[in-house]
N, C-alpha and C positions, 0 to 999 in steps of 0.2 A: 738360481736353479741349473746344478747341472746340466751336462749337454748330455744330451740323449743315445741309448744306442742306433747306429745307424743300420738295416737292414736296406741291399740292393736286390729287386723283384727282378731280375731280367725276364724281359715280355711278359711280362702277367699273361696280357690281353692273348696274347699266340701260346704260353706255352705253360697249359696247366689239362692233365686231362687227370683220370682218377684220381679226385680229391692232393693234387700234390699242394695246394695251396692251403692246405692243411699244416703241410711241416708246419708253414712262415706262422699261423693263428697258434700254432701250440708254441712257440719258440716264446715269439710276442706273449705269451700267457703265463709262460715259462718265467719270463724276466722279470714281467710286472710285478710275479709274486716277490722275485726279490728286490722290491722297490727304485728300476728301473725302470726310468720312462721309454719309450723305443718309437722311434721313426719311419715307416717303409717307401720306399721308392720305389714308385717304377720306372724301369729303364726299358724303354722299347723305341721302335723304328725311329730314327734320325733323334734320337737323345744321346748326350754324353752324360759320361761318370768321371770321376776319378777315383783312384784304386785308394789314395790318405784318406777319402770322406768317410770310408765305410769301415766296420765291424766284422758284417758276413753279405757274403752275398749267395742266393737262392737262383736255381734255373732248374725251371721245371720241366716235363716230357710234352709233345706235341706233337699231333702227329704228322704227316711227308708233307703235306701242300705247307701248315703254315712254320714247321722244320726247314722249308729248299728259304720259304722269304726271310727268316730268323737269320738261316745261314750269310744270307746277302751281306744282309744290316750288320749283323757281328764282327767281320773282320776287319769292323773299326775297328774295334776294342780288344783285339788281339795282341798290342804289347798291351797296356791297362791289366787284363787278367794274367795274362803271365809274369811281370811284374807283381802281381795282390800274391797268387798260386805262390811262386818262387819265395816268399819276403816271411810263406805261412802262415799268411792267414785263412781264416774258417770260410769254405765254402762248399756247398752241396751242391750236386749238379744230380735232377733225375731222368733218365730212360734219355731220350732224345736231348736234352744238353746234357746228359754223358758224356749220350756217341757225337757232341759237335765241341768237346775238348779234346776229341784223338784229330786223326789224317784226315780223314777222308768216313762218308757212308756209302759206300755203292747200292747202287736201287735194283731194281729187276729188270731192268730192260741194259742193266750196261753202264750204266749213267754214276755221276760219281757228287755226292755233293762236299765242299768242299769243309772243311773242319778249321781250327785253328792251334790244330798242331802243338800246341801247348803238350800235350800226355800222349806218348809212344802206343799208340794204339789204333784201333783203326774198325770195322763195322761192314756187313755184309745183312745185305738182306734176304732173306728165304720165304720166297711168297707159301711155298706150300707145307712148312711149316714151326707154324707159329705156337710160342711157346708162352703160355696161359694158367692162367691158375696162385693157387696158394705156395706161397715158399714158406722155408726154414732156414735160417743163415748161423752158424759162428761167429759173431766178430771176436774183437777184440775183447766188450764189455760186455760181454756175453748173448746167448744166443736170442737172436729176430727174428719175426713174422711176419711175412709182408702179405702181398701180391703183385703177379707182372704178369705183362698183355702186350708184347712184342716180336716183330718179327725181325727184327735184327741183330746177328752173330756178331759178338766181341770180341775181339780176339788182340793179345797184344805184341808187340813188334818183337821180336827173336833180339834179342839182348836188352832188353826193355828195361829190367829191374823193377818192375812196375809189381806192388804190393797189392794182392785184393781183398777189399773193405772181408770176406769171410768166405768161409767152407761151406759148401751149402748141403742142407741137411737131406731138402726137400726141394724138389721144383729144380730150375733149368739156370738160372743167374745169367752169364757174360753168354755161354753159349753152352749145347749139348756136353758139348769132349771133358770142358775142362771142369768141372764142377768146382769152381767161383765166382762169385758173388761181387760188383763192384771192380769199385778201384781206391785204393786208401794211398791218397799219397802226401805227404807232407800235412795238411790240414784240409786238404780238399777229401771230400768224396764222391764218388759217382759207382750210381746203384741205380738197377733196374726195380726198387722197391717200387710199388704202390703202397697206397691204403687210407693216408698218408704212412712214410716207413718212421716218423717220429711218434706215431701211437705206440711207438716200442721205448718206453721212460729210459733204460735204460742209454741207449742211445740219445736220445734228446737231452737230457744231462749231460751226456761228453759231449754235446756240441753247445750245450746251452755254455758249456768254460771254456770252452773254448772262443767263444761270442766274448767271456766278459773279460778272457787273459788278454786279448787283442783288442776290445776299448781301451782296458787301463792303459795299455802300452801307445796306445793314439792319442788318449783326452794326455794324457802325463809329457809326451813329445809335445802334442799342441801347449801346454802351459807358459805365460809371460815368465820371461826370470826377473825375479823381483830384488829391487837396484838397497841394495843395504847401506 
């Protein structure tokens, strides 16, 4: 029996708002329809994991309280996640998960929640201007519709050379000024899109192909060399 495709769901019990877990369920459905077995592991507080063991990492959104707890535990995985992302392996991070890949999240009282500093971006909370509603975004894979609900405004750091996931047609995206939604770095995607985002078949199929490519590379590398 072939090895299953392995998905790490970071902090599923704490970071799962507005249907974000649906993204993992959609990917599992698509992959199983293609004949693959799929294993989903919840990596939560105190758990360890290796980037070499997984073909896809998912990191959902959460409320500020849960995000504060997760941010403290998450620092243990900084090197692991950096290696995974820089190797071009696929990851999808939504809202709070997306924010925590950056340098920091500034709260309403001026304090900061420390991020992983993997992606050169930061987020500032604005309590008086919540960004909520349906969105429409032009992505590399075509148009995407979703739902956003956040007070955090995300900005790419100066001279970061980061690329957004797409151009905002309707809604706010990262912030009201830039008209950009999310980030697309190598095979890591960050987004404010809930609903879930992978109800968009075009985006779901693109990520599915990234996962299959990574799975094939991982399982080929792990095959024992036969003696002749």
